[in-house]
N, CA and C atoms as a LAMMPS dump frame, in Angstrom:
ITEM: TIMESTEP
0
ITEM: NUMBER OF ATOMS
618
ITEM: BOX BOUNDS ff ff ff
-5.0000000000000000e+02 5.0000000000000000e+02
-5.0000000000000000e+02 5.0000000000000000e+02
-5.0000000000000000e+02 5.0000000000000000e+02
ITEM: ATOMS id mol type element x y z
1 1 1 N -420.672 -338.091 63.497
2 1 2 C -421.851 -338.8 63.248
3 1 3 C -421.726 -340.099 64.234
4 2 1 N -422.619 -340.508 65.182
5 2 2 C -422.462 -341.618 66.105
6 2 3 C -423.602 -342.533 65.778
7 3 1 N -423.036 -343.811 65.765
8 3 2 C -423.881 -344.813 65.338
9 3 3 C -424.029 -345.629 66.612
10 4 1 N -425.638 -346.395 66.989
11 4 2 C -425.815 -347.337 67.766
12 4 3 C -426.008 -348.484 67.076
13 5 1 N -425.101 -349.746 67.487
14 5 2 C -425.516 -350.88 66.85
15 5 3 C -426.369 -351.766 67.873
16 6 1 N -427.505 -352.116 67.61
17 6 2 C -428.651 -352.854 68.264
18 6 3 C -428.628 -354.297 68.063
19 7 1 N -427.904 -355.298 69.335
20 7 2 C -427.759 -356.772 69.23
21 7 3 C -428.999 -357.19 70.122
22 8 1 N -429.125 -358.299 69.873
23 8 2 C -430.366 -359.134 70.642
24 8 3 C -429.725 -360.738 70.398
25 9 1 N -430.033 -361.336 71.529
26 9 2 C -429.996 -362.678 71.429
27 9 3 C -430.346 -363.469 70.079
28 10 1 N -429.257 -364.033 69.274
29 10 2 C -430.132 -364.889 68.147
30 10 3 C -429.787 -364.089 66.951
31 11 1 N -429.227 -362.912 66.913
32 11 2 C -428.844 -362.184 65.855
33 11 3 C -427.735 -363.075 64.874
34 12 1 N -428.033 -363.313 63.611
35 12 2 C -427.086 -363.79 62.868
36 12 3 C -425.713 -363.035 62.685
37 13 1 N -424.448 -363.452 63.11
38 13 2 C -423.27 -362.891 63.222
39 13 3 C -423.076 -362.145 61.981
40 14 1 N -423.501 -362.469 60.631
41 14 2 C -423.281 -361.848 59.484
42 14 3 C -423.605 -360.266 59.686
43 15 1 N -424.775 -360.067 60.514
44 15 2 C -425.186 -358.655 60.642
45 15 3 C -424.38 -358.044 61.254
46 16 1 N -423.138 -358.027 62.227
47 16 2 C -422.25 -357.504 62.745
48 16 3 C -421.255 -356.934 61.915
49 17 1 N -421.248 -357.495 60.689
50 17 2 C -420.441 -356.707 59.39
51 17 3 C -420.936 -355.201 59.513
52 18 1 N -422.035 -355.001 60.431
53 18 2 C -422.171 -353.53 60.337
54 18 3 C -421.331 -352.724 61.225
55 19 1 N -420.844 -353.48 62.33
56 19 2 C -419.765 -352.937 63.102
57 19 3 C -418.508 -353.078 62.292
58 20 1 N -418.207 -353.866 61.563
59 20 2 C -417.048 -354.004 60.715
60 20 3 C -416.503 -352.859 59.611
61 21 1 N -418.017 -352.468 59.009
62 21 2 C -417.894 -351.278 58.131
63 21 3 C -417.487 -350.104 58.978
64 22 1 N -417.969 -349.835 60.118
65 22 2 C -417.807 -348.687 60.969
66 22 3 C -416.206 -348.507 61.353
67 23 1 N -415.966 -349.77 61.815
68 23 2 C -414.699 -349.947 62.152
69 23 3 C -413.474 -349.367 61.172
70 24 1 N -413.705 -349.849 59.879
71 24 2 C -412.944 -349.591 58.719
72 24 3 C -413.098 -347.806 58.567
73 25 1 N -414.329 -347.544 58.842
74 25 2 C -414.848 -346.427 58.429
75 25 3 C -414.065 -345.091 59.326
76 26 1 N -413.689 -345.946 60.773
77 26 2 C -412.486 -344.954 61.71
78 26 3 C -411.451 -344.861 61.221
79 27 1 N -411.124 -345.631 60.592
80 27 2 C -409.399 -345.693 59.901
81 27 3 C -409.314 -344.488 58.768
82 28 1 N -410.872 -343.813 58.329
83 28 2 C -410.481 -342.971 57.252
84 28 3 C -411.028 -341.617 57.793
85 29 1 N -411.679 -341.536 58.68
86 29 2 C -412.433 -340.225 59.369
87 29 3 C -412.728 -340.132 60.648
88 30 1 N -412.336 -339.199 61.338
89 30 2 C -412.536 -339.068 62.903
90 30 3 C -414.015 -338.316 62.923
91 31 1 N -414.886 -338.316 61.967
92 31 2 C -416.358 -337.95 61.968
93 31 3 C -417.2 -339.316 62.353
94 32 1 N -416.617 -340.483 62.436
95 32 2 C -417.294 -341.752 62.536
96 32 3 C -417.165 -342.091 63.743
97 33 1 N -418.209 -342.567 64.865
98 33 2 C -418.1 -343.238 66.016
99 33 3 C -419.476 -343.994 66.18
100 34 1 N -419.177 -345.233 66.882
101 34 2 C -420.228 -345.84 67.315
102 34 3 C -420.308 -346.821 68.546
103 35 1 N -421.344 -347.204 69.242
104 35 2 C -421.223 -347.914 70.306
105 35 3 C -422.307 -349.004 70.152
106 36 1 N -422.234 -350.185 70.916
107 36 2 C -422.897 -351.386 70.736
108 36 3 C -423.929 -351.581 71.913
109 37 1 N -425.097 -351.794 71.937
110 37 2 C -425.614 -352.039 72.851
111 37 3 C -427.254 -353.319 72.579
112 38 1 N -427.756 -353.596 73.479
113 38 2 C -428.283 -354.642 73.656
114 38 3 C -429.649 -354.118 74.706
115 39 1 N -430.757 -355.05 74.747
116 39 2 C -431.779 -354.659 75.722
117 39 3 C -431.003 -354.36 77.171
118 40 1 N -429.806 -355.229 77.4
119 40 2 C -429.269 -354.941 78.781
120 40 3 C -427.66 -354.975 78.509
121 41 1 N -427.078 -354.337 78.971
122 41 2 C -425.664 -354.489 78.693
123 41 3 C -424.924 -355.705 79.157
124 42 1 N -424.113 -356.037 78.651
125 42 2 C -423.456 -357.36 79.139
126 42 3 C -423.394 -358.349 77.679
127 43 1 N -423.356 -359.517 78.103
128 43 2 C -422.908 -360.768 76.941
129 43 3 C -424.351 -360.973 75.973
130 44 1 N -424.362 -360.733 75.157
131 44 2 C -425.24 -361.312 73.963
132 44 3 C -424.867 -362.407 73.072
133 45 1 N -425.818 -363.534 73.041
134 45 2 C -425.446 -364.64 72.58
135 45 3 C -426.005 -364.734 71.171
136 46 1 N -425.147 -364.446 70.245
137 46 2 C -425.749 -364.358 68.658
138 46 3 C -425.774 -365.965 67.957
139 47 1 N -426.408 -366.27 67.094
140 47 2 C -426.765 -367.491 66.55
141 47 3 C -425.697 -368.288 66.523
142 48 1 N -425.719 -369.545 66.93
143 48 2 C -424.495 -370.695 66.741
144 48 3 C -423.52 -370.142 67.904
145 49 1 N -423.808 -369.616 69.045
146 49 2 C -423.19 -369.347 70.233
147 49 3 C -422.252 -368.573 70.196
148 50 1 N -421.945 -367.426 69.296
149 50 2 C -420.937 -366.481 69.146
150 50 3 C -421.235 -365.427 70.07
151 51 1 N -420.604 -365.423 70.977
152 51 2 C -420.868 -364.083 72.296
153 51 3 C -420.258 -362.658 71.925
154 52 1 N -420.927 -361.767 72.144
155 52 2 C -420.176 -360.427 72.009
156 52 3 C -420.806 -359.706 73.155
157 53 1 N -419.995 -358.609 73.53
158 53 2 C -420.36 -358.015 74.739
159 53 3 C -421.087 -356.467 74.665
160 54 1 N -421.973 -356.274 74.873
161 54 2 C -422.899 -354.832 74.712
162 54 3 C -422.393 -354.068 75.638
163 55 1 N -421.955 -352.829 75.482
164 55 2 C -421.438 -351.68 76.505
165 55 3 C -422.741 -351.192 76.784
166 56 1 N -423.798 -351.026 76.422
167 56 2 C -424.975 -350.304 76.905
168 56 3 C -426.31 -351.287 76.952
169 57 1 N -427.16 -350.782 77.552
170 57 2 C -428.588 -351.161 77.69
171 57 3 C -429.358 -349.99 77.233
172 58 1 N -430.808 -350.379 77.338
173 58 2 C -431.722 -349.201 76.807
174 58 3 C -431.582 -348.13 77.879
175 59 1 N -431.452 -348.418 79.224
176 59 2 C -431.288 -347.338 80.224
177 59 3 C -430.216 -346.55 80.238
178 60 1 N -428.985 -346.832 79.907
179 60 2 C -427.898 -346.015 79.879
180 60 3 C -427.409 -345.597 78.51
181 61 1 N -427.877 -346.095 77.438
182 61 2 C -427.217 -345.693 75.904
183 61 3 C -427.276 -344.285 75.958
184 62 1 N -425.89 -343.705 75.48
185 62 2 C -425.661 -342.553 75.533
186 62 3 C -426.308 -341.876 74.079
187 63 1 N -426.152 -340.641 73.935
188 63 2 C -426.781 -340.07 72.872
189 63 3 C -426.073 -340.544 71.348
190 64 1 N -426.94 -341.044 70.273
191 64 2 C -426.401 -341.508 69.598
192 64 3 C -427.509 -340.877 68.384
193 65 1 N -426.701 -340.609 66.836
194 65 2 C -427.536 -339.919 65.728
195 65 3 C -428.222 -340.889 65.134
196 66 1 N -427.743 -341.963 64.905
197 66 2 C -428.645 -343.349 64.051
198 66 3 C -428.434 -344.576 64.834
199 67 1 N -429.683 -345.271 65.014
200 67 2 C -429.574 -346.535 65.408
201 67 3 C -429.716 -347.471 64.392
202 68 1 N -429.023 -348.6 64.357
203 68 2 C -428.915 -349.806 63.38
204 68 3 C -429.193 -351.048 64.03
205 69 1 N -430.49 -351.418 63.457
206 69 2 C -431.106 -352.841 64.329
207 69 3 C -430.818 -353.958 63.407
208 70 1 N -429.896 -354.745 63.888
209 70 2 C -429.569 -356.291 63.088
210 70 3 C -430.792 -356.913 63.168
211 71 1 N -430.65 -358.078 62.594
212 71 2 C -431.74 -359.097 62.363
213 71 3 C -431.18 -360.441 62.728
214 72 1 N -431.998 -361.2 62.999
215 72 2 C -431.644 -362.856 62.967
216 72 3 C -433.245 -363.649 63.26
217 73 1 N -433.07 -364.999 63.374
218 73 2 C -434.119 -365.876 63.644
219 73 3 C -434.932 -365.719 64.711
220 74 1 N -434.727 -365.166 65.762
221 74 2 C -435.258 -364.939 67.01
222 74 3 C -435.933 -363.383 66.908
223 75 1 N -436.272 -362.712 65.928
224 75 2 C -436.62 -361.527 65.982
225 75 3 C -438.071 -361.729 66.377
226 76 1 N -438.941 -363.05 66.056
227 76 2 C -440.014 -362.676 66.707
228 76 3 C -440.271 -362.703 68.173
229 77 1 N -439.385 -363.555 68.819
230 77 2 C -439.49 -363.323 70.482
231 77 3 C -438.738 -361.763 70.522
232 78 1 N -438.148 -361.362 70.207
233 78 2 C -437.719 -359.814 70.666
234 78 3 C -438.679 -358.866 69.971
235 79 1 N -439.515 -359.069 69.054
236 79 2 C -440.592 -358.233 68.782
237 79 3 C -441.982 -358.191 69.796
238 80 1 N -442.019 -359.302 70.661
239 80 2 C -442.818 -359.381 71.72
240 80 3 C -442.581 -358.871 73.209
241 81 1 N -441.148 -358.129 73.093
242 81 2 C -440.975 -357.447 74.142
243 81 3 C -441.236 -356.111 74.246
244 82 1 N -441.979 -356.04 75.189
245 82 2 C -442.707 -354.527 75.143
246 82 3 C -441.368 -353.255 75.423
247 83 1 N -440.431 -353.801 76.218
248 83 2 C -439.315 -352.858 76.594
249 83 3 C -438.626 -352.27 75.4
250 84 1 N -438.402 -353.389 74.372
251 84 2 C -437.809 -353.106 73.351
252 84 3 C -438.987 -352.18 72.302
253 85 1 N -440.145 -352.626 71.923
254 85 2 C -440.888 -352.036 71.318
255 85 3 C -441.056 -350.399 71.94
256 86 1 N -441.191 -350.352 73.319
257 86 2 C -441.4 -348.874 73.356
258 86 3 C -439.971 -348.131 73.501
259 87 1 N -438.855 -348.663 73.465
260 87 2 C -437.602 -348.218 73.193
261 87 3 C -437.617 -347.353 71.943
262 88 1 N -437.997 -348.383 70.973
263 88 2 C -437.941 -347.836 69.437
264 88 3 C -439.03 -346.782 69.237
265 89 1 N -440.188 -346.773 69.894
266 89 2 C -441.377 -345.93 69.574
267 89 3 C -440.614 -344.663 70.226
268 90 1 N -440.081 -344.456 71.371
269 90 2 C -439.596 -343.417 71.909
270 90 3 C -438.333 -342.697 71.206
271 91 1 N -437.427 -343.351 70.924
272 91 2 C -436.437 -342.994 69.62
273 91 3 C -436.84 -342.49 68.847
274 92 1 N -438.092 -343.212 68.175
275 92 2 C -438.521 -342.483 66.608
276 92 3 C -438.521 -341.116 66.442
277 93 1 N -438.902 -340.435 67.79
278 93 2 C -439.191 -339.07 67.795
279 93 3 C -437.943 -338.201 67.515
280 94 1 N -436.581 -338.801 68.12
281 94 2 C -435.581 -337.985 67.79
282 94 3 C -434.225 -338.683 67.548
283 95 1 N -434.306 -339.818 66.757
284 95 2 C -433.084 -340.662 66.358
285 95 3 C -433.367 -341.126 65.139
286 96 1 N -432.585 -340.976 63.837
287 96 2 C -432.734 -341.848 62.842
288 96 3 C -432.909 -343.433 63.137
289 97 1 N -434.034 -343.982 62.98
290 97 2 C -433.886 -345.517 63.046
291 97 3 C -433.551 -346.529 61.687
292 98 1 N -432.605 -347.252 61.678
293 98 2 C -432.466 -348.008 60.433
294 98 3 C -432.252 -349.559 60.998
295 99 1 N -432.58 -350.275 60.053
296 99 2 C -432.688 -351.881 60.157
297 99 3 C -431.935 -352.683 59.007
298 100 1 N -431.095 -353.438 59.186
299 100 2 C -430.685 -354.634 58.056
300 100 3 C -431.493 -355.957 58.511
301 101 1 N -431.512 -356.542 57.335
302 101 2 C -432.252 -357.768 57.321
303 101 3 C -433.538 -357.795 58.046
304 102 1 N -433.796 -359.04 58.86
305 102 2 C -435.213 -359.232 59.724
306 102 3 C -434.946 -358.041 60.9
307 103 1 N -434.014 -357.46 60.927
308 103 2 C -434.668 -356.19 62.1
309 103 3 C -435.338 -355.343 61.779
310 104 1 N -435.6 -355.29 60.252
311 104 2 C -436.922 -354.7 59.824
312 104 3 C -438.347 -354.811 60.492
313 105 1 N -438.678 -356.039 60.894
314 105 2 C -439.587 -356.606 61.81
315 105 3 C -439.889 -355.802 62.951
316 106 1 N -438.67 -355.569 63.792
317 106 2 C -438.853 -355.154 64.84
318 106 3 C -439.262 -353.672 64.983
319 107 1 N -438.978 -352.693 63.886
320 107 2 C -439.484 -351.585 63.608
321 107 3 C -440.977 -351.808 63.216
322 108 1 N -441.502 -352.655 62.211
323 108 2 C -442.787 -352.818 61.99
324 108 3 C -443.547 -353.099 63.146
325 109 1 N -443.072 -353.913 63.99
326 109 2 C -444.083 -354.389 65.154
327 109 3 C -443.875 -353.243 66.235
328 110 1 N -442.955 -352.337 66.253
329 110 2 C -443.149 -351.03 67.011
330 110 3 C -444.211 -350.087 66.283
331 111 1 N -444.363 -350.076 64.991
332 111 2 C -445.251 -349.352 64.423
333 111 3 C -444.706 -348 63.636
334 112 1 N -443.44 -348.113 63.871
335 112 2 C -442.684 -346.835 63.241
336 112 3 C -442.493 -347.116 61.766
337 113 1 N -443.041 -348.116 61.06
338 113 2 C -443.159 -348.146 59.605
339 113 3 C -444.519 -347.851 58.931
340 114 1 N -445.466 -347.479 59.683
341 114 2 C -446.754 -347.535 59.139
342 114 3 C -446.722 -346.294 58.172
343 115 1 N -447.346 -346.422 57.235
344 115 2 C -447.843 -345.659 56.141
345 115 3 C -446.368 -344.914 55.141
346 116 1 N -445.616 -345.98 55.576
347 116 2 C -444.122 -345.978 55.197
348 116 3 C -443.795 -347.129 54.106
349 117 1 N -442.621 -346.754 53.306
350 117 2 C -442.002 -347.881 52.556
351 117 3 C -441.139 -348.633 53.27
352 118 1 N -441.023 -349.77 52.953
353 118 2 C -440.064 -350.355 53.737
354 118 3 C -439.552 -351.679 53.058
355 119 1 N -438.313 -352.141 53.519
356 119 2 C -437.929 -353.335 53.044
357 119 3 C -437.442 -354.392 53.899
358 120 1 N -437.059 -355.46 53.54
359 120 2 C -436.423 -356.519 54.352
360 120 3 C -435.656 -357.595 53.616
361 121 1 N -435.329 -358.794 54.24
362 121 2 C -434.718 -359.778 53.35
363 121 3 C -435.667 -360.295 52.591
364 122 1 N -435.189 -360.552 51.382
365 122 2 C -435.781 -361.082 50.101
366 122 3 C -435.869 -362.61 49.808
367 123 1 N -434.676 -363.206 50.562
368 123 2 C -434.365 -364.497 50.22
369 123 3 C -434.704 -365.521 51.522
370 124 1 N -434.629 -366.856 51.519
371 124 2 C -434.972 -367.59 52.626
372 124 3 C -434.644 -369.011 52.383
373 125 1 N -434.735 -369.861 53.061
374 125 2 C -434.946 -371.152 53.19
375 125 3 C -435.996 -371.836 52.505
376 126 1 N -435.631 -372.938 51.78
377 126 2 C -436.911 -373.422 51.052
378 126 3 C -437.96 -374.007 51.938
379 127 1 N -439.338 -373.84 51.493
380 127 2 C -440.472 -374.163 51.811
381 127 3 C -440.786 -373.391 53.297
382 128 1 N -440 -372.144 53.154
383 128 2 C -440.535 -371.229 54.101
384 128 3 C -440.814 -370.007 53.463
385 129 1 N -441.807 -369.376 54.023
386 129 2 C -442.672 -368.251 53.79
387 129 3 C -441.273 -367.042 53.763
388 130 1 N -441.055 -366.277 52.472
389 130 2 C -439.942 -365.452 52.683
390 130 3 C -440.18 -364.289 53.477
391 131 1 N -439.24 -363.585 53.983
392 131 2 C -439.476 -362.489 55.082
393 131 3 C -440.076 -361.288 54.338
394 132 1 N -439.683 -361.028 53.098
395 132 2 C -440.488 -360.022 52.569
396 132 3 C -442.109 -359.858 52.132
397 133 1 N -442.046 -361.389 51.847
398 133 2 C -443.666 -361.735 51.869
399 133 3 C -444.449 -361.858 53.012
400 134 1 N -443.704 -362.24 54.189
401 134 2 C -444.347 -362.174 55.678
402 134 3 C -444.636 -360.572 55.931
403 135 1 N -443.717 -359.839 55.693
404 135 2 C -444.097 -358.342 55.939
405 135 3 C -445.15 -357.789 55.299
406 136 1 N -445.012 -358.108 54.016
407 136 2 C -446.182 -357.62 53.178
408 136 3 C -447.557 -357.924 53.712
409 137 1 N -447.575 -359.439 54.085
410 137 2 C -448.874 -359.95 54.567
411 137 3 C -449.248 -359.663 55.94
412 138 1 N -448.452 -359.423 56.821
413 138 2 C -448.564 -359.294 58.42
414 138 3 C -449.068 -357.667 58.675
415 139 1 N -448.357 -357.029 57.713
416 139 2 C -448.264 -355.518 57.837
417 139 3 C -448.851 -354.509 56.617
418 140 1 N -450.105 -354.892 56.58
419 140 2 C -450.605 -354.203 55.29
420 140 3 C -450.441 -352.532 55.273
421 141 1 N -450.575 -351.829 56.521
422 141 2 C -450.104 -350.588 56.61
423 141 3 C -448.759 -350.163 56.06
424 142 1 N -448.017 -351.009 55.85
425 142 2 C -446.654 -350.601 55.141
426 142 3 C -446.422 -351.012 53.67
427 143 1 N -445.739 -350.123 53.001
428 143 2 C -445.588 -350.384 51.557
429 143 3 C -444.519 -351.262 51.358
430 144 1 N -444.421 -352.737 51.486
431 144 2 C -443.351 -353.304 51.342
432 144 3 C -442.885 -353.518 49.756
433 145 1 N -441.475 -353.104 49.736
434 145 2 C -440.917 -352.888 48.318
435 145 3 C -439.481 -353.618 48.292
436 146 1 N -439.457 -354.75 47.271
437 146 2 C -438.041 -355.214 47.22
438 146 3 C -436.913 -354.363 46.749
439 147 1 N -436.059 -353.911 47.433
440 147 2 C -435.291 -352.831 46.977
441 147 3 C -433.925 -353.253 48.097
442 148 1 N -432.783 -352.852 47.65
443 148 2 C -431.472 -352.801 48.561
444 148 3 C -431.609 -352.059 49.813
445 149 1 N -432.163 -350.712 49.444
446 149 2 C -432.195 -349.69 50.427
447 149 3 C -433.647 -349.062 50.508
448 150 1 N -434.451 -348.683 51.538
449 150 2 C -435.72 -347.763 51.435
450 150 3 C -435.226 -346.628 52.652
451 151 1 N -434.939 -345.554 51.936
452 151 2 C -434.582 -344.42 52.752
453 151 3 C -435.852 -343.589 52.749
454 152 1 N -436.571 -343.267 54.053
455 152 2 C -437.875 -342.425 54.06
456 152 3 C -437.547 -341.215 55.043
457 153 1 N -435.952 -341.06 55.088
458 153 2 C -435.513 -339.871 56.255
459 153 3 C -435.295 -340.264 57.672
460 154 1 N -436.258 -340.379 58.224
461 154 2 C -436.096 -340.647 59.789
462 154 3 C -435.998 -342.229 60.062
463 155 1 N -436.345 -342.843 58.987
464 155 2 C -436.351 -344.323 59.324
465 155 3 C -435.933 -344.918 57.97
466 156 1 N -434.939 -345.698 58.034
467 156 2 C -434.118 -346.312 56.98
468 156 3 C -434.086 -347.982 56.975
469 157 1 N -434.62 -348.906 56.022
470 157 2 C -434.597 -350.01 56.322
471 157 3 C -433.924 -350.63 54.833
472 158 1 N -433.27 -351.684 55.117
473 158 2 C -432.382 -352.333 54.347
474 158 3 C -432.611 -353.961 53.881
475 159 1 N -432.156 -354.545 52.642
476 159 2 C -432.195 -355.947 52.632
477 159 3 C -431.707 -356.695 53.484
478 160 1 N -431.485 -358.007 53.01
479 160 2 C -430.984 -359.269 53.931
480 160 3 C -429.587 -359.46 53.734
481 161 1 N -428.898 -360.072 54.806
482 161 2 C -427.661 -360.467 55.129
483 161 3 C -426.651 -359.722 54.421
484 162 1 N -425.634 -360.014 53.54
485 162 2 C -424.78 -359.149 53.319
486 162 3 C -425.174 -357.574 52.956
487 163 1 N -426.389 -357.434 52.454
488 163 2 C -426.922 -356.078 52.164
489 163 3 C -426.663 -355.223 53.384
490 164 1 N -426.215 -355.763 54.503
491 164 2 C -426.087 -354.847 55.406
492 164 3 C -424.894 -353.929 55.205
493 165 1 N -424.044 -354.42 54.489
494 165 2 C -422.858 -353.384 54.397
495 165 3 C -423.226 -352.448 53.421
496 166 1 N -424.033 -352.715 52.494
497 166 2 C -424.64 -351.561 51.536
498 166 3 C -425.468 -350.711 52.304
499 167 1 N -426.089 -350.867 53.553
500 167 2 C -426.771 -350.269 54.335
501 167 3 C -425.762 -349.394 54.959
502 168 1 N -425.08 -349.766 55.388
503 168 2 C -423.928 -348.99 56.579
504 168 3 C -423.486 -347.826 55.2
505 169 1 N -423.133 -348.402 53.935
506 169 2 C -422.348 -347.382 53.044
507 169 3 C -423.341 -346.337 52.734
508 170 1 N -424.931 -346.373 52.705
509 170 2 C -425.645 -345.75 52.25
510 170 3 C -425.832 -344.587 53.377
511 171 1 N -425.94 -345.082 54.812
512 171 2 C -425.917 -344.05 55.686
513 171 3 C -424.646 -343.378 55.897
514 172 1 N -423.698 -343.757 55.749
515 172 2 C -422.149 -343.071 55.514
516 172 3 C -422.447 -341.744 54.621
517 173 1 N -422.777 -342.555 53.27
518 173 2 C -422.955 -341.446 52.107
519 173 3 C -423.861 -340.401 52.317
520 174 1 N -425.142 -340.773 52.705
521 174 2 C -426.232 -339.846 52.739
522 174 3 C -426.34 -339.094 54.039
523 175 1 N -425.329 -339.518 55.362
524 175 2 C -425.802 -338.757 56.453
525 175 3 C -423.969 -338.216 56.589
526 176 1 N -423.181 -338.509 56.046
527 176 2 C -421.777 -338.044 56.368
528 176 3 C -421.075 -337.529 55.224
529 177 1 N -420.821 -338.445 54.171
530 177 2 C -420.021 -337.673 52.991
531 177 3 C -419.946 -338.7 51.814
532 178 1 N -420.455 -338.424 50.855
533 178 2 C -420.503 -339.222 49.755
534 178 3 C -419.098 -339.813 49.307
535 179 1 N -418.373 -339.009 49.509
536 179 2 C -416.796 -339.017 49.353
537 179 3 C -415.958 -340.123 49.977
538 180 1 N -416.699 -339.939 51.516
539 180 2 C -416.065 -341.05 52.181
540 180 3 C -416.426 -342.187 52.006
541 181 1 N -417.958 -342.628 51.998
542 181 2 C -418.403 -343.725 51.447
543 181 3 C -417.944 -344.542 50.256
544 182 1 N -417.542 -343.677 49.331
545 182 2 C -416.969 -344.178 48.003
546 182 3 C -415.487 -344.819 48.286
547 183 1 N -414.645 -343.657 48.988
548 183 2 C -413.502 -344.281 49.587
549 183 3 C -413.422 -345.706 50.389
550 184 1 N -414.422 -345.542 51.551
551 184 2 C -414.535 -346.736 52.163
552 184 3 C -414.968 -347.96 51.621
553 185 1 N -415.913 -347.734 50.519
554 185 2 C -416.015 -349.043 49.466
555 185 3 C -414.949 -349.529 48.843
556 186 1 N -414.325 -348.556 48.59
557 186 2 C -412.714 -349.186 48.012
558 186 3 C -412.023 -349.871 48.849
559 187 1 N -411.845 -349.223 50.1
560 187 2 C -411.039 -349.726 51.12
561 187 3 C -411.38 -351.547 51.443
562 188 1 N -412.842 -351.614 51.451
563 188 2 C -413.487 -352.87 51.826
564 188 3 C -413.4 -353.672 50.441
565 189 1 N -412.903 -353.29 49.492
566 189 2 C -413.127 -353.839 48.289
567 189 3 C -414.232 -354.376 47.846
568 190 1 N -415.27 -353.747 48.454
569 190 2 C -416.516 -353.835 47.932
570 190 3 C -417.553 -352.831 46.948
571 191 1 N -416.806 -351.826 46.097
572 191 2 C -417.034 -350.725 45.432
573 191 3 C -418.056 -351.609 44.332
574 192 1 N -417.396 -352.515 43.583
575 192 2 C -418.167 -353.172 42.554
576 192 3 C -419.498 -353.608 43.009
577 193 1 N -419.459 -354.439 44.28
578 193 2 C -420.285 -355.259 44.465
579 193 3 C -421.649 -354.125 45.197
580 194 1 N -421.094 -352.92 45.371
581 194 2 C -422.314 -351.839 46.073
582 194 3 C -423.076 -351.511 44.812
583 195 1 N -422.228 -351.398 43.907
584 195 2 C -422.552 -350.829 42.266
585 195 3 C -423.712 -351.662 41.859
586 196 1 N -423.336 -353.125 41.667
587 196 2 C -424.256 -353.883 41.111
588 196 3 C -425.202 -353.999 42.177
589 197 1 N -425.511 -354.084 43.355
590 197 2 C -426.642 -354.248 44.186
591 197 3 C -427.682 -353.254 43.558
592 198 1 N -426.993 -351.899 43.732
593 198 2 C -427.728 -350.528 43.409
594 198 3 C -428.588 -350.926 41.876
595 199 1 N -427.821 -351.514 41.024
596 199 2 C -428.05 -351.858 39.535
597 199 3 C -429.209 -352.733 39.678
598 200 1 N -428.811 -353.889 40.399
599 200 2 C -429.642 -354.968 40.481
600 200 3 C -431.093 -354.991 41.391
601 201 1 N -431.046 -354.464 42.568
602 201 2 C -432.142 -353.943 43.297
603 201 3 C -432.707 -352.602 43.283
604 202 1 N -432.25 -351.71 43.335
605 202 2 C -432.437 -350.483 43.467
606 202 3 C -432.523 -350.2 44.737
607 203 1 N -432.799 -348.508 44.873
608 203 2 C -433.041 -347.889 46.07
609 203 3 C -433.996 -347.053 46.113
610 204 1 N -434.708 -346.917 47.137
611 204 2 C -435.843 -345.914 47.172
612 204 3 C -435.295 -344.872 48.323
613 205 1 N -435.361 -343.711 47.879
614 205 2 C -434.837 -342.265 48.925
615 205 3 C -435.787 -341.594 48.783
616 206 1 N -436.748 -341.172 49.684
617 206 2 C -437.796 -340.482 49.5
618 206 3 C -437.362 -338.82 49.569
C-alpha cells in the first residue's frame, strides 16, 4: 500500500506525524511505502519556519493508493489554488483521498465531500469559530459530524492535531491489516490512546 502525504506551506508540523507513523510501519511490514509531495517538488515551509523537502509535485507524483492531506492555518489560501482543487477532483476518481485536521477543508472546497459525512478539527483557540462549526456552516451539502474518523470508502476524513495518528492507524488497519495496525500502535506506545479516542469520539464507517 503506497501513501502520498500532501504538504503545503503553513502546514502544522504536528501533522507530519502521519509520516512518522508510516516510517515506523515500514519497520514492521514491507507492504507499506510512502512519498511526500506538494504543489511543486522542493522545499515546503511549514508553520513556524520548519522546512521539509517534497520529492514530488502534482505533475510528477507517482501512482499512490491513498493520499493523505495534512492541515494548517493556511488552508484558506491553499483552497483558493485552482491547481490544487483540480488535482483532488481528478484524483477522486481513482485514489482514496483522506485528510487530517483542517486538511478536510481542501476536500470540502474541491467538492469531493458533497453528499457525504465528514469531520475535521473540533477544538480551537479562544474567541475563534471552531473548524468543525465552520465546516458545518460553510458547507451545508456535507453532513459534518464530530468523530475521530469518518470513513466513506473512497474518502476518509479525520479529526484534528494528534488524531492524525489515529487516522494513519485506521487506514493501515482497514486497508492493509488490522493485525499490523494493532502491532504498530503497540510499537508507537499509542494503543491505549487509540482505543480511548475511539471510545470518546467514535468512528463512522460506511
